[in-house]
C-alpha positions in Angstrom: -123.7 -96.4 -100.5 -125.8 -94.0 -98.4 -129.2 -92.4 -98.6 -130.1 -89.0 -97.2 -133.5 -87.4 -96.4 -133.1 -83.9 -95.2 -136.6 -82.9 -94.8 -140.2 -83.3 -96.3 -139.4 -80.5 -98.8 -136.3 -81.8 -99.8 -135.4 -84.9 -102.3 -133.9 -88.3 -101.1 -130.4 -88.4 -102.4 -128.8 -91.8 -103.0 -125.1 -90.8 -103.4 -121.8 -92.7 -103.8 -118.3 -90.9 -103.2 -115.5 -90.7 -105.4 -114.3 -94.5 -105.8 -110.8 -95.5 -106.5 -111.0 -99.0 -105.9 -114.2 -101.5 -105.5 -117.8 -101.3 -105.8 -120.0 -98.6 -104.4 -123.8 -99.0 -104.4 -126.6 -96.4 -103.1 -129.8 -98.1 -103.4 -133.4 -98.5 -102.1 -135.4 -101.6 -102.3 -138.3 -103.6 -101.0 -137.2 -107.1 -101.6 -134.8 -107.4 -99.1 -137.9 -107.1 -96.6 -139.0 -110.4 -97.8 -137.9 -113.4 -95.9 -139.2 -116.1 -98.0 -137.4 -115.5 -101.6 -138.3 -114.4 -104.9 -141.7 -116.0 -105.1 -143.0 -113.8 -102.2 -141.6 -110.3 -103.8 -144.1 -107.5 -103.4 -145.3 -106.5 -106.8 -147.2 -108.8 -109.5 -148.3 -107.1 -112.8 -151.0 -104.7 -112.4 -149.2 -101.9 -110.8 -148.2 -98.3 -111.9 -144.9 -96.8 -110.6 -144.5 -93.3 -111.0 -141.0 -91.2 -109.9 -139.9 -87.7 -110.1 -136.0 -87.7 -110.5 -132.6 -86.3 -111.4 -129.1 -87.2 -111.7 -125.8 -85.5 -111.0 -124.3 -86.2 -114.3 -125.7 -86.4 -117.9 -125.6 -89.7 -120.0 -122.2 -90.6 -121.1 -120.9 -88.7 -118.0 -122.4 -90.8 -115.1 -120.0 -93.7 -114.8 -121.8 -97.4 -113.9 -125.3 -98.2 -114.0 -128.5 -96.5 -112.1 -132.2 -96.5 -112.7 -135.5 -97.7 -110.9 -138.1 -99.9 -111.5 -139.0 -103.8 -110.7 -136.9 -106.8 -111.0 -136.0 -110.0 -109.6 -132.7 -109.6 -108.1 -131.3 -112.3 -110.1 -127.6 -111.6 -108.9 -127.9 -110.7 -105.5 -130.5 -110.9 -102.7 -130.5 -111.1 -99.2 -133.0 -113.8 -98.6 -131.9 -115.8 -101.5 -128.3 -117.3 -101.8 -128.7 -118.8 -105.5 -129.0 -116.4 -108.7 -131.7 -116.3 -111.0 -132.5 -115.6 -114.7 -133.0 -112.3 -114.7 -136.8 -110.4 -115.0 -137.1 -106.7 -115.3 -139.2 -103.8 -116.2 -137.6 -100.5 -115.6 -135.6 -97.3 -116.3 -132.2 -98.4 -116.8 -128.6 -96.6 -117.5 -125.5 -98.0 -118.3 -122.2 -96.1 -119.1 -119.4 -97.5 -121.2 -118.4 -100.2 -121.2 -121.7 -101.7 -120.3 -123.1 -103.6 -123.2 -126.1 -105.6 -122.7 -128.2 -107.4 -125.8 -131.2 -105.1 -125.6 -131.5 -102.9 -128.7 -131.5 -104.5 -131.6 -129.0 -102.6 -133.1 -125.9 -100.8 -131.5 -124.6 -101.2 -127.8 -126.5 -102.1 -125.3 -125.8 -99.3 -122.9 -127.3 -95.6 -122.1 -130.5 -94.4 -120.6 -133.6 -96.3 -121.7 -136.7 -97.9 -120.8 -136.7 -102.0 -121.2 -138.4 -105.2 -120.5 -136.8 -108.6 -119.9 -137.7 -112.1 -118.8 -135.1 -114.7 -119.7 -136.9 -117.4 -117.8 -139.9 -118.3 -119.6 -140.8 -121.7 -121.1 -140.2 -120.0 -124.8 -136.4 -119.5 -123.6 -135.8 -122.6 -121.9 -137.1 -124.6 -124.8 -134.3 -123.3 -126.7 -131.4 -122.8 -124.1 -129.7 -126.1 -125.3 -129.2 -124.3 -128.7 -127.2 -121.5 -126.9 -123.9 -122.6 -127.7 -124.7 -122.7 -131.5 -126.6 -119.5 -131.2 -123.5 -117.6 -129.7 -121.2 -119.1 -132.6 -123.6 -118.3 -135.4 -124.1 -114.8 -134.4 -120.8 -114.1 -135.5 -122.1 -114.2 -138.7 -123.8 -111.2 -140.3 -127.0 -112.9 -142.0 -127.7 -115.0 -139.1 -127.6 -112.2 -136.6 -129.8 -109.9 -138.6 -132.1 -112.5 -139.2 -132.5 -114.6 -135.9 -131.4 -112.6 -133.2 -134.4 -110.3 -133.2 -136.6 -113.3 -132.7 -134.3 -114.7 -129.9 -134.8 -111.0 -128.4 -138.8 -111.5 -128.5 -138.4 -114.9 -126.7 -136.4 -113.2 -124.0 -139.1 -110.6 -123.9 -136.7 -107.7 -124.7 -138.4 -104.5 -125.7 -136.4 -101.1 -125.6 -136.6 -97.6 -126.4 -134.0 -94.9 -125.6 -134.7 -91.9 -123.3 -133.5 -88.4 -125.3 -134.3 -85.9 -122.1 -131.1 -84.8 -120.3 -130.8 -86.9 -117.1 -129.6 -83.9 -114.9 -132.8 -82.2 -114.9 -136.0 -83.0 -113.0 -138.2 -85.3 -114.9 -141.6 -87.5 -114.3 -140.9 -91.3 -115.2 -143.9 -93.6 -115.2 -144.5 -97.1 -116.0 -147.5 -99.5 -116.3 -146.8 -103.2 -115.9 -149.7 -105.2 -116.9 -150.0 -108.9 -117.7 -150.6 -108.0 -121.4 -147.7 -105.6 -121.8 -146.2 -102.6 -120.5 -146.1 -98.8 -121.1 -143.5 -96.1 -120.4 -144.0 -92.1 -120.1 -141.4 -89.3 -119.6 -143.2 -86.1 -118.8 -146.6 -87.6 -119.5 -145.5 -88.4 -123.3 -145.5 -91.7 -124.2 -142.0 -93.6 -124.6 -142.5 -97.3 -125.1 -145.4 -99.7 -125.9 -144.8 -103.2 -125.7 -146.9 -106.6 -125.7 -143.9 -107.9 -123.6 -144.5 -108.3 -119.6 -142.0 -110.1 -117.3 -143.6 -112.5 -115.0 -143.9 -111.4 -111.4 -143.5 -111.1 -108.5 -140.8 -108.6 -108.6 -139.4 -106.4 -106.3 -138.8 -102.5 -106.5 -135.5 -101.0 -106.8 -133.9 -97.7 -107.2 -130.0 -97.3 -107.2 -126.9 -95.7 -108.8 -123.8 -97.6 -108.4 -120.2 -97.7 -110.3 -120.2 -101.2 -111.8 -120.4 -102.2 -115.5 -121.5 -105.6 -117.0 -120.9 -107.1 -120.5 -123.1 -109.8 -121.6 -123.2 -109.9 -125.6 -125.0 -112.3 -128.2 -121.8 -113.0 -129.3 -120.6 -114.7 -125.9 -118.7 -112.1 -124.3 -119.3 -111.9 -120.5 -117.5 -109.6 -118.1 -118.2 -107.3 -115.0 -116.4 -105.3 -112.6 -116.1 -101.8 -111.2 -115.6 -98.6 -112.5 -113.4 -95.7 -110.9 -115.4 -92.6 -110.3 -113.4 -89.2 -109.8 -116.4 -87.2 -108.7 -119.4 -87.8 -106.4 -122.5 -89.2 -108.3 -126.1 -89.1 -107.3 -129.8 -90.0 -107.9 -132.6 -87.7 -106.3 -135.7 -88.5 -106.1 -138.6 -86.0 -105.1 -141.7 -88.0 -105.3 -142.2 -91.9 -105.7 -145.6 -93.6 -105.9 -146.5 -97.5 -106.6 -150.2 -97.9 -107.1 -152.2 -100.9 -107.6 -151.5 -104.6 -107.3 
């Protein structure tokens, strides 16, 4: 909803006030500056993002979603009227009841590093089978055997982040054509051969929304009531390479 930059010595704060009804978002991005749509987004593979950040609340206490990294703004972009299949490489947070099919087991929520590319040829080739997959996923044996293969086609990789969100930490990701690497405070968190196709736009945000998109066919989204002010502070941000 608003961003503040008090002085060169103080961090940039993205903040949303207490919300009892409706959607609120505090965000910075660079894809809104592009006048010709997603194919002209600024960042192709071959970049490294480093950000030093902290949050107002710990994991599970922060309500809604938040994070930073690169994506294709599939559900909303001021330069493009139509949606797109999602592509992302980022540090992402989602509170309950968010549930996205990222982790191989357990709910798709929490604080984690992840990649996703739902628009590759490997995915589109099996798209006609999606209704059958949704139905069969309700059977445990099918889900255990085939869902990891579907996640691979979707370019999904996932690793939970265990550091406390309220402390200052350095988050770094390297996005290359042959894979991605994520670090927290200089320690390797995730190394994956998955790499979403570019170009993508940079985004850093905190909001009060939730989205549920499960492998069982459940789809819901909405906004959460937030009883207290929530924020994300950024002390340093660099994006290097192209």
